[in-house]
N, C-alpha and C positions, 0 to 999 in steps of 0.2 A: 520484306515483301514477303508475303507466303507462296507456300510452291505452289500452290492451285493460281495464284497469280501469274507467277513465272510463265505457271504453263501457256496459259489466257495470250501471254505478251508472245511466245514462241510460238501460237499458232498464227498466227498474224503476219509472221515473219515475210510470207510468200503473199502477199494479200494485193490482190489487182490494183486495190489503189496504193500508189507509190508514197503518197504525204503518209498513209496510215503507217507503211511499213518505215518510212524514216522517221516520226515519229516513236513508234514501238523500240526500233535500233536507239534513241536518243533516249528512253525512258531506261532501258538495260544498262546504258553504260552508262547511267546516274548512279546506278547502285553498287559502280565497283569492281572490285574482287571479289568481293563476297558471294557476287553472283555467279562464280565462275565456276564451283560445285555443282551446283543446277544447271547450267547450260550444258556442263559436260555427262547429264543424266536423260538431260531433254536430247542432245545428241545421240546418246544408244537407242532412246524410243521413237527416233523420225528415220530411223532409216529407211524406211518406205517415201520421204521425200529428198533426192540428192541434194535438193536448190537450199534447201531449209538445213541441210547437215551442213553446208558449204558455208550459209550464212554465220552459222552460229559458231563455226571455226573462224572466220575471221573477227566475230565480236570475241572470242576466247583472246584468238592473238591481240585486238586491238587492246582491251584492256589488262593483259600479261604485259604489253608493252607499254603500257603507259606507268605501270608500277616499279616497271624496271627503271622508268625515268623520273621517276619521284624519289627512287632510292637512287640514284645517281647523283641528282640536284643535293640532297640531304650530304652523301657523302662529299660533294663539291663543297658544299657549305659549311660541311663540319670541316675543313681543313685540309682533305684529304690526305688523312693522315695513315691508312691502314690500307696497306697495297693489296692485302690479299682480298680484302673487301672489296676494293676497289674490281679486283680481276672477277671476281664472283659474282658483282651486279653485273658484268659483261656477258661472263657466262650464261645467268638466267636469259637474256635477251633471245638465246637459241633455245635454252633449257631452264625453262621456270621454275618447274618443281626441284630444282637443284638446292640443296641444302646445303647453309652455311658452316652448319657444326659439322658435315664429313670432311668438308675442305680442311676445318681445322684439324682436325682429329688425325689425318692425312702427315699435316705437314708437321703435329707432335711429334709421331713415329718417323718422320724423318730429321728431326733434330733429335731425338732419343739417339738414332741408330749414328748419327755423326758425333756426337758427345763421347759416344763409347772412345772412341778414335782421335779425340779432340784434345790439345793439353794448350790451356791459356799462358802458358811460357815460351810454346813455340816460336820461334821466328815466323815473321808472317809468311815467308815463301812456303815453309811448312806445314803452316796451317791449311792455304791453299790446297796446297798437294794434299793433305788430309781429306780437305773436303771436296777435292778431285775424285780420290779414289772410291768414297762415296758413292758420291753425287753418280760417277759413273762407271764404275764397274759394279757397287753391289745394289743401289738401284736401277742402274743400268737407262740413264737419261740419255739421247742421243739426237741428232738432228736430223728433220725429217729431208732429207734432198729428192725426195722421190715426188712429196707432194705439198713442193715448199708454200706455193700458192693457196694453201685448202684451208678453209673457214676454222676450221678442226685447230688449228695451232693460236689462234685468238680465243680459243675456250678452254678454259685450264683444266676444267675435268676432262677433255678429250686430252691433252699433254699425260696430264698423270694415269689416266688408263693406260696410254701407247707407248709412254713414257718416249715420245718424241715430238721434236717440234721444231719452233723457228728461232733464228736471236731472240729475241726478246721475252718468248714466253720460256724458255728456258732461261734467259736471264732473270728473270722476275723470280723461279722457282729457288736457282741459287742462292740469290741474294737476300732473299727470305729466311731459310734457313740460316747463309749466313749471319745476320741480323739478329737471329733468335739466340745464335752463338755470340753475340756482344764482339761481332765483326765488323770494323768498320767500311765496309764493302756498298757502292752505292752504281746506278746506273748512269751512262755515258752515252748521250746522241750523238754518236759519230751517223754522216753522209750514208746512207745505205747498209748499214752495218749498227745493232747495239751490243754495248760491250759493257763490261762493269769496272769500277778501278779500288783497288783497296787503297785508302785515303787516310793516313793519321798522322800529325805532325810534319817533319821530314819526308816521310815514307810516301808516296806513291808509284804504284804499278798499273798497269791492266791486265783485265784478265777476258779471255775468248770462250766465250762459254758455250759456244755453236761448234769450235774446233776443240774439242776436248779439254774445255779449260787453261788454254795456252798463253803463259804470261809475257804480257811485253812491256815497253816502254816508252814515254812520250816520243821519242825518233820514230818510233816505227810509227806511231800516228802523222808524225810530220812527213813521211816518205808514201804514207796511204792519202794523205791528202795531198799532195804533191802529184798521184799517180792519178787523182779525181782532176786535177788543174782547176781547182779549186780556190776560191780565197781561205786562208787559213781564219778560225774562229776561236778566242778561247773556250767555250762551250763545249768543243770538241774536246775537250781535255778534260774538264768539270763535274763533278756528281749534276743529275738531272734530279726534278722531282717527283712527287709518288703523280702530282697531274700530269706533270710530261711524259711520264711513262702510259697512264691511259689513253692520252690523247694519239701518244703514237702507235697502239694496240688496234683502236680502234679505225685510223688509219689504213692499217693492214687489213683489218677486219673488209674495212668498205675497198681495197684494192681486193680481196679477194673475191668476193662480192661482184665485182669487174670484169675478172676474168669468166664468172660465170654467164655474162649477161643479166643478170639480177637485179631491175632500177630498184622494184619496191622495197629490197632490202638496203640498197645504198643510200635510199631517203632517210628512213630511219637509223640508218647508223651515222648520216651525218645530222640528222637531229639529236640524236645522243654525245655527238662532238661539240656540237652548238650549245650543249647546255655547259660542259666545260670552259665553253670560252666566252661564256656571260661573266660580266664582273657580279662580285657575290653581294655586292650589294643591292643588284638589280636584276637578280634569276628568275625567269618565268617558265614555264614548261609549255 
C-alpha cells in the first residue's frame, strides 16, 4: 500500500459512519507490522485530532501485539530451545522495538567477565562461588525487594538496566550465563519461589539467586515444603523446562497487572499464556 493510500485510510478513522471506521481499521490491520512506520508518521501529523491519534496508538499496539503472539507461537513450535529468545519475546510486549541482538551482546559480555574468573576443573561449589562473585559483586545484580510485584521484573531489558529483579528473572540471567560456561545449572519450580539446581551425575545442590546465590540442599526444600504445609512433589526438586519458565514469567506479569488493575493487559498476557499451553500440533493465534 502506498503512503498516499495510507493517509487516505487514516483520514477516515474518525468517520461518523461507524461501518466505514470498522472497514478502515480492518484494512489497516491486514497490512500487518510493515504499516507501523507509516502509522507512526501519521500519528505525528494528526496532532490536531486527539481522537485519531488515540486510535492510531491503539492500532499500532494491536499490530505489535499480534507480532509478539506470532513470535511466541514460533518459539513454542520450535521446541522452546532458546530461553533468552523467549524472554526477549515477552519483553517486546511492552518494548516492541527492543533488538534481540542488543540482549545477546550484553550476555556475551557477562559470559566474558565470568569466564575470566572461571576454571573448568574447579569443584562445582567453587564454580558457583566464582559465578556469584561476578554476578553480585562485579555486575551488581540484586533483589528488587522494594518493587517486588512490578511488571518491570518480568521485562528482561529493564532487569538488565536496573540490575534488580525478582527470583525468576535473576535466576534466568544467572542460568543463561552458567549454561554458556557449560555448567549443568537449571531452573526449579518451587511453590512461591523460583530457584536453580546444579545437577550432574551424582552431584545435585540448589542455588537461591534471590538470596545472593545461597547454596542449599534437598533437605532444605523438604523443610520449606513442610512449612508451606503442602504435599511434596518430585517436580519441586528437579529441573524444569524453558517452556515452564516462560509460563511462570507470564504468570508473574499477569499478577503485576492485577496489582495495578489493568484488565486489558491481563487479558493480553492470558492470551500469550494460552499459546504456550496449546498442543504443538494444533496451535493457532
